N, C-alpha and C positions, 0 to 999 in steps of 0.2 A: 504494500500500499504506499502511496506517495505521501511523504511527511510534509506537514504544513510548515511555514516559516516559524510559527509558534514553537513547534516541536523541535525544529532544528536549533533555534535559539536556546531553548532550554537545555539541550544536550551540550551545547557550547558552554553554557554556564556551569553545568555539572562537571565538565572536564577541565575547568579552571581558566578558561580563556578570558572570562570577564569576572570581576568580583560579584559575588552573589547579590550584594546590595543594589549594585547598578542593574543586574538582570531583573530584579523585582521591580525596580522603578521603570525600566524599559517596557516590561510586559504589562504591568498592571496599571501604571499611571499614564505613560505616554503612548502606549500601543505598540503594535508590532513594528518592526523596522520596515521602512519603505523598500520597494524593489530596486535591484540594481544600484545600491547606494554608491558603489565606487564610480559611477558615471555621473552622478548628480552633482549639482552646486547647491550648497546650503546657505540660504539667506542668513544674515547676522541676526535679524529679529525674527522672532516667532510670536504667533498670536493664538489666543484661545477665546472660545465663546463663553461669556458669563453674563447671565440675565439678558440675553439677546443683544449683547454688545461685544465688539471685538477689543480684547484687552491684550497688551503686549506682555509677553512673559519676560521676567527679569532673570538673566543668567540661566537659561535652560540647561539641564544637566548633560543633554546630549542631543544629537541630530534629530531624534525621533520625537522630541517634545514639541507641541504645538503645530501650527500650520503656517502657510504663507498668509499675508493679509488678503490677497484675493480669495483664496480658499475660505477663509474665515468670513469674508463679506458675502460670499455666495451662499453660505450655509447658516450663518448666524441670525439673520433677520427673519422676520415673519414669511417673507417671500424672497426668491432670488431677485436681484437688481435688474429686472428687464427694463428696457426703454424702446418704445413708449410702453407704459403700463398696460397690461392685458385687460380686457373686459372682465374675464373670469379666470381665476386660477385656484386650484385645489392641490395642496402639497400634503401628501399623506404622511410623509416623514422627511426630516431634513437629513438627506444622505446623499453620498456621491460615490462614484466608482471610477477608477483609473482605467484607461484604455489608450491604445495607439491609434493614430488617425487612420492608418492603412487597413485597420480591421473594422472599419464601418462597412457593413454589407448593405447594399441598396437594392431594393426591389420596387419597381414601379408598377402600379395597377391603374392604367389609364387607356384611353383610345390611342391607337398608334400614331395619330396626327400630332400628339403633343409629347410623346415619349422622349424624342431627341432634345426637346426644349427643357423638359424636366431634368434630363441627364445633365445638360449644360448648367441648369440652375443648381444642381446638387454638387457639380465640380465647383462652382463659385462658392457655394457653402463651405466646402472643404477648404478652399483658399482663405476664407475668413479666420479659420482656426489657426492662429499664428502662435508658434512655439519653437522649441528646438527640434531641428529636423534630423537629428541623428537617429541611426537604427539602434534599437535596443533588443536584448534577449528577453523572451518571455518566460516568466516562472509557470510552472505547471499548475499552480493553484490561483494564477491570476486571472480575473475577469478581464477579458480582452476583446470581446465581440460585441458590437452593437448592430442589431438588425433593424434597418430603417426601411419602413414600407410607406410609400406615398400613394394615396388613393385619390384620384382625380376623375370626375365624372364627365366633364364637357370636353369636346374636341376642339371648340372654338378658341382661337388665339387673339380674336379681336379685343382690344383694350378700349373701352368706352366708359362714358360716365355712369352707365348703368351696371358696370361689371361688378359681380358679386365678390368682394375681397375677403370674405370670411374664411376661417379655417379652424380646425380643432387639432389638438395634439395630445397624444397619450404616451407617457413614458413608463415603463414598468420593468423592475429588475426580476429576472426569472433565474432559476438555479444555474443555467448553463450560459445565458447571455442576457443582454438588456434589449427589450422589445420597445421600439419607438414606431407608433402608427400615427400618420397624419392624413387628415381628410380635408378636401376642399372640392368645391364646385368646379373649379377651373385652375389653370396653370397660375394665375396671379394670386389666388388665395393660398396655394402651396408655396409660391415664393415667399410670401409673408410668413408662412409657417416655418420655412427653412431659416429665415432670419431669426425668428424667436428661438429655434432649436439652437442656432450658433450662440445665442446668449445664455443658454443653459450649459454651455461648455466653455471651459477656460484651461489654460496651461498651468500646470503646478510645478514649480521649479524644484520642489523638494523631492517629488517622486520621479520627475523627468517624464511625466506623462500628462496627457489631457485627462480631465475630470469632467463628468457629466452629472447633473442633477437628475434623479429619476424618481419614480413613483409620483408623477405629477400629471394633472389634468388641466389643460387650457382650452378655453373656448373664446374666440376673439373675432372682432370685426370692427371697422372704423365707424366713427360717429359721423363724419362728412365725406362726401365723394370728392371733394375738391380740397387737396392738402398741398399746397403749392410753394415753390420757390421761384421768385423772379430774380433774374440776373441780367443786369445792363451790360452789354458787350460793346457798347458804342463809346462811352466815356474812356474806357480802356480796352484793349483787345486782350483776350484771354485765349491761350492755345487750346486746341480741341482736346488734348490730353488732360488739361487741367478742368475743362468742362466735365469730361468723363469722370474725373475724380469727384467733382461736386455730385454727380449722379450716383456714384457709389455711396457717398455720405447720405444722400437722400433715401436710397434704398435700405441703408442700415437703420434709418429712423422711420421708415414706412411712409415717406412722403410720395405723392403719386402724380404731381403736375410740375413740369419744367417750363417755365414761362421765360422765353428768351426775348428780352427787350433789344431787338436787333439794331435799330437806327435810332439816331436822335439828331440834334443840331450839330453834333461834334463829328460824327462819321457814319458811313454806311459800308460796313465790312463784308457783307455777303455777296458773292458772285452769283447772281440769279441766272437760271439757264437762258432765259429769253430777254434779260434786262441787264446784261453785263455791264454796261456803261455806268450804271449807278455805283458800282464798287470801284470802277476803273478811276473815277474822279473823286469818289466819296470815302474811299479807305485812307487811313494814314500813310500807308507805304505798301509795297509789295509783300512784305512779311506779315501784314496785318489783315489778311483776308481769309475768309472761309469759302471754300469751294463748294459746289452743289454736292460733290461725293462726301466732303467732310460732314455736312449737315445730314445727308441721307444716313450715313454711318451713325451719327450722334443720335438720331431719331430711334434707330433700331437698337442701339446700345441702351437707351432709355426704356424702350418697350420691354426688352428682355428683364428689366428690373422693376417692371410694373409701373412705368411712368410715362404719361401722355406729354407731348411737346407742343406747347403753344408758341407760335412765331409772331411777334408784333413789330410791325413797321408803323411807327406813330405818324399820324396825320390829323388834321391838316397843319398843325403847328409842330414844333420839335422835329423839323425835318432837316436833313443835311443839305444845305443850300448848294454846296459845291457839287453834289450828286445830281441834282435836278437841272433839266433845262431852264434856263434863266427866264424864259417866257412863262414858266409855270410857277414862278416864285415871287412873292411879294415880301417887302420889309427885310431883305437880306443884307441891306447896306445902310448904316455901318454895323448894325448889331446882328451878328449871325444867330443869336439866341432868340430873336424874334421871328425868324424866317417862317412863313406861312404860305400854303399853297394858294394858287391864284384861281378863284372860282369862275373867272371870266373865260379862261382858256379851256376849250372842251378836251384837249389833249391831257389835261391834268388827271382827269378821271380815267381816260384810257391807260395812262401810265400805271395808275393805282390798279386798275383791273389786271394788268399784266403782272404787277407784283403779287397780287393775291393769287393768281393762277400758278405762278412759280412757286409760291409758299405751299400751296396745297400739293403741288407736284413733288415738293421735297419731304412731304410727310406731316405738314402742320395739321393739327387736330382739326377734323371736319366738323365736330359737334360743338367745339368751344373755340371761337375765333375772336381775336382781339384786335379792334380797329384803331385803338389808341385814344384820340380825341382829348388828349391831355393838355390842360392850360392853354387853350386856344386863344391867340392874340387877335381878338375880333376887331380890334381898332385898325388892323391892317386891311380890312375890308371897306373901311369908309372911302367913298369916292369910286368904288367899283361899280360896274354896270349892274352886277347881282344886287348890290346894296339899293341902287336907285330902282331896280325893278321891284324891290320889296319895300318901297317907301322909305328907304334909308333905315329900316330896321335890321341891324347887323345881326340880331339874335335869330331872325327869320332866315338870314342867310346861312347861319350855322346849322339850324335844323334841316334846311334843304341840302346843304352839303354833306351832313351826316347821313341823311336818307339816301343821297346819291352814292356815298361810300358803301353803304350796306347793300344797295341794289347791285353794285359792282361785285361785292363779295358773293352775292347770290349767283350772278352770271358766272363767276370763276368757279363756283362750287356745283357746276352742272345744273343750275337752275334751282338749287335747294338752299333756303337760308339756314345757316347753322342753328342747332337747338339753342346754343347759348352764344349770343353776340355781344361782346364785352367791350365797354368803354369806361375810362377813368371818371371818377366823380369830379365835379367842379361846379362853380356857381351856375353854369349853364345847365347841368343835369339837375340842379336843385329847382330851377324855375321852368325849364323848357322840355324836360323829358317827355311830357305828354304829347308833344307835336311830332315826336318821331315815329316812324313806321315799325312794324314787327314787335308791337308792345309786348306780346307774350314771350318773345325771344330775348328781350333786352335783359342784360346783367350789368349792374354798375360795380366796378371795382373800386370800393370806398376807401380813400385814403385821407380825406379831410372833409370838414364841413358837417352837416347833420345827416345822420343815416336814418332817423326815424321817418321822415317823409318817403324815402325810398321804399322802406318796408310797408308803411301804411297805404301807400299807393299801389301796392301789389307787385313791385318789381323784385327780381332776383338780385341777390347781392353776394360779392365775394369781399371779405374784410381784409384790408391791408392798411390798418390805421397807422398814420405817422405818429411817432412818439411811442408806439406800442409795438408794431411789427416791422419797423424800418431798421435795417441792419446797418445803415450808414451814418446815422445820426452821432453826434458828440465829438466830432474831430475838428470843430472850428470852421471858420470861413475859408473858402478857396479863392474867392474873388478879392482882388486887391483892395477894393473900396469897402467891402463888407466888414462889419465889427463882429458879427456873430454868425455861427453856422446856421444853415437853412432850417435845420430841425434838431438842434441841440436841446437838451443834453443827451449823453449816452444813455441807452436803454439796456439794463442788465438782463440776464436770462430769467430772473424771477418775474420781471414785468412781462416778458414774452409769455411766460407760462401762466400767469395769473390772469391775463386779460380774456374775458369771456363776454363779448360784445352782445351776444344773443341772449344773455341770461334773463333779461326782462321781456323777451319777446318769444315766449314758448309757443304762443299761438301763430307766430309767423316762421316757425323754424324751418318749415318746408321751402321757404323762399331763400334760405340761407345755404348756398352751395358749398361753403366753407371759407377758407382763408388762404392767403399768401403771405409770406415773409418777403421783403424787397430789399435787394442789394444794389442801390444806385452807386455808380463807381467813379464819381468825380475824384475821389481821394482814396481809391482802391485800385491796386494793380495786382499783378501775378504774385507779388512777394507777400502780400497780406490778405489776399482773397479768402484763404481758408480759415484763417483765425477770425475773420469777420462773420463767417457762416457758423462755425462750430465753437461752443456747443449751443449758441442761442437758437439756431434753426431747429435743432433737436428738441429744445425746450418747447418751441412752438408746435412741433410735431406731435408731441404728447398731448397737447391742448386739442388739436383737431383729430387725433385718433380716438383717444379714449375719453377726453373731455371730462376729467374728474372734477366732481363737484366741490371737494374740499382740498385746500392746499395743505398737505401734511408735511410740514417744513423739514423735519429731520429726515423723513423718508425721501423726499424730493431731492434735498441736497445730497444725500449719500448716493441715491441712484444716478443723479446726472454726473456726479464725480466719477462714478464707476464707468458710466457710459462714455465720458470723456477719455478716460484711460483705455477704454476698449477701442475707441476710435484711433487714439494715438497708436495703439499696438498694431492697428490695420494700416498705418502709415499716413494718417491725416495730421495736420497741424491744427491744434485745438488751443483756443484761448484759455488762460487759466480763470477759474471761478472764485479761488480763494488761495491763501498761503498753502504751500505743500504740506505743512504740519497738520492742516485741518482734515487732510485725506486720512491721517492716522488717528486723529482724535476729533472726530466730527462734533461730538458733544460739547466740546471746549470752544467751538468756534461760533 
């Protein structure tokens, strides 16, 4: 019969290899020796769980006493530190088992049409398990097999606003292996389940193994269908690989909409299939352009991670005057930030329609399409024939031009108006929204002003409130003559987390599609983009995924701190939320 490590250690003790007192301490107090001790590295500090808190051991007698801080954090609290918080979790007992990554056995139960995609998602799941890559010898009595079964019902890979993103996960330790069953209606729910499973696993530096929490049941689904991140690629250019990394971070936090603010008054970096001249004159330089192939690849990369892509070319203001034909632009001299499209030139709308057709061809979401309409400089239309034809009512000019833009979107989308046609909030939407066409399809992306009238008048809304869900605030002015930043002060992760704008509108909740955090990039470049995103975008992600009613401060701080370390382990640059010592002693901070 194979002897256990306990029996082998006891024999060693009897034959005098260790003092009897040390043997008793090792076996009865600190537990059995960890496998493969000669190949592991032992952290200086060890931790133990006392009254649901991790307490550092003082001068542990040997390497078997205590655990790593990560192991303690995973097992000590009421539940594992998952992010975003799941809707339902039941943990039968706080226990874990060591295993090697190469001994996860996968079996997929799904229609053939999605099997290859699920295999690919499973490989990405494995790559998120970051730890020592050395090979280890297995002990005969070591639990080393995880049988992962993924059950998916639907063959459809279309990602839509109505996609069911729910999943359930059951993990159980059996005598010979650990059984993990995951159930989802479709590929995208299973993808979310794999992300949650990855967060039930961590690398333990003492044992030189991965560990998994088992005997757990999770049933989960999002609170909102629109959980977005808007990234401005006009003020600064960001390489495709960095955009993909942002998508990986979104997937790690279960965000599902990537809103690319492609152009603005500063640049037009996208080489469109049939409108190449816009980027020719509008990009900063040859190295600051996205090709059609770049964007198609990015859209597919996002889809595989459960993320829809919205592409916004802002109009009629916030346009890149250098990109457009001069006859189609007003107010571009001397202030390029006032540049606005010319409603008198019929070619203006033809150009817009061409842009919209190209965006759809590149994979822009056909259900949710953003026309911009941000901060329109209506004064630029004074004196135009369009204003004269409207009895000098420049607000009527705006309503007509916006309706014309939406009609061109419809033509570009094969004669179908998108289910959600989005425009930014402004004083114009406050007063003149009722004059727009497609009333049932209008969505206001709210960033300032009053949102109560939007809801009470029956319009759909996406929340992106400045001072709450803007990631760029708090870094002072960038214009030479400004004394203050446009949206200072800095908004910390708690503000992102605690903001619940729909809390007083339960009777209007069906009008709330969800929210987006926005990263405008006047003062953000490739060097600091990631630290502006994380972990605050993750804090927002829990708000729109599980939408917890109560802010449990100790729990939230500990979990987002753990998630920050998780993201760092996966290669992300993450801003600090507090001094490093607070990760060790959260109750003291």
